[in-house]
C-alpha positions in Angstrom: -7.5 -99.6 37.7 -4.5 -98.7 38.1 -3.1 -101.6 38.4 -4.2 -103.2 35.3 -3.1 -100.8 32.9 0.3 -101.3 34.0 -0.1 -104.6 33.5 -1.0 -103.7 30.2 2.0 -101.5 29.7 4.1 -104.2 30.6 3.3 -106.7 28.1 2.7 -104.4 25.3 6.5 -103.4 25.6 7.3 -106.6 26.0 5.8 -107.4 23.1 7.3 -104.3 21.2 10.7 -106.2 22.8 11.8 -103.2 25.7 14.2 -104.2 27.8 13.7 -104.9 31.0 14.7 -101.3 31.4 12.9 -99.6 29.7 9.3 -101.8 29.7 10.0 -100.3 34.2 10.9 -96.7 32.8 7.7 -96.6 30.1 6.0 -98.2 32.9 6.6 -95.5 35.3 5.7 -92.5 32.6 2.7 -94.6 31.9 1.2 -94.9 35.8 2.5 -90.9 35.9 0.3 -90.0 33.2 -2.7 -91.7 34.2 -2.3 -91.0 37.9 -2.3 -86.7 36.5 -4.9 -87.6 34.0 -7.2 -89.0 37.5 -6.4 -87.1 39.9 -5.5 -83.6 38.5 -7.3 -83.7 35.3 -10.6 -85.1 36.7 -10.0 -83.8 40.8 -10.7 -88.0 41.1 -15.2 -87.9 40.2 -15.5 -91.7 39.6 -18.2 -89.3 37.0 -14.6 -88.6 34.4 -12.9 -91.3 32.5 -9.4 -92.1 31.7 -8.8 -93.6 28.7 -5.7 -95.6 27.9 -4.3 -96.2 24.3 -1.7 -97.5 22.8 -0.1 -98.4 18.7 2.8 -99.9 17.2 3.1 -96.6 14.1 3.1 -95.4 11.5 0.4 -98.3 10.7 1.4 -101.9 11.1 4.8 -101.7 11.7 6.6 -101.0 15.0 8.7 -97.8 15.0 7.6 -96.4 17.7 5.5 -97.3 20.3 2.1 -94.4 20.7 0.5 -94.6 24.4 -1.8 -92.0 24.4 -3.6 -90.6 28.0 -7.2 -88.6 27.7 -9.2 -87.9 30.8 -12.8 -85.6 31.0 -11.4 -83.0 32.9 -11.2 -78.9 32.0 -7.5 -78.8 30.9 -4.3 -77.2 32.7 -1.5 -74.7 29.8 0.9 -77.6 30.4 4.2 -74.3 30.3 2.5 -73.6 33.9 3.6 -76.3 35.3 6.0 -75.3 37.6 9.9 -77.1 36.8 11.0 -79.5 39.7 14.5 -79.6 39.2 14.1 -75.5 40.0 15.1 -74.7 44.1 12.5 -73.8 46.1 10.7 -76.6 44.1 13.0 -80.3 45.1 11.6 -80.9 48.0 8.1 -80.5 47.8 6.3 -84.3 46.2 4.6 -83.3 44.1 4.6 -81.8 40.7 7.3 -84.8 39.0 5.1 -87.0 36.2 5.4 -84.5 33.3 9.1 -84.4 34.0 9.5 -87.8 33.9 7.0 -88.6 31.2 9.4 -86.8 29.2 12.7 -88.2 31.0 10.9 -91.7 30.1 9.7 -90.7 26.5 10.9 -90.1 23.4 8.8 -87.8 22.6 5.9 -86.2 25.0 3.4 -83.7 23.1 0.5 -82.6 25.8 -2.9 -81.1 24.7 -6.4 -80.3 24.5 -8.6 -82.1 22.7 -11.4 -80.5 21.1 -14.3 -82.8 23.2 -12.2 -81.2 27.0 -10.0 -82.9 28.6 -6.5 -83.6 28.2 -4.3 -85.8 25.7 -1.0 -87.7 26.8 1.1 -88.8 23.8 3.7 -90.4 24.7 6.2 -92.0 21.7 9.4 -95.0 22.4 10.9 -95.3 19.5 11.9 -99.4 19.2 14.5 -100.7 17.6 13.4 -101.8 13.0 11.6 -104.4 13.4 9.9 -106.2 10.3 7.0 -106.4 11.3 4.3 -105.6 14.1 4.9 -107.2 16.5 3.1 -110.5 18.0 0.9 -111.6 20.3 
């Protein structure tokens, strides 16, 4: 389903009027978030779901695109994630997902969900427009 999420992300960001570079980098952030939710959040448990939501906020306008990715895992402490730019981590093959999300999006918030699991909320600010993008 990761490819389907990628197609949805690409289409929503096209509708939002982002340029090709921004579409690509938002797609990378979404993909990293979903992979983290599957691998680290749900620990690849096929009985657990990952939910991806795309919304334009504030409601009815297109001032920002908000993407939420949530899992049903046990959660983690976001401040406990190692800095991928620290010398001891530069050659590691993992640990860059949150760094990429924060680099490519305008705002990233990671929080525990009251019902369990984690939610990553990513925001991409959009150019001022006269309404919601059309399909």
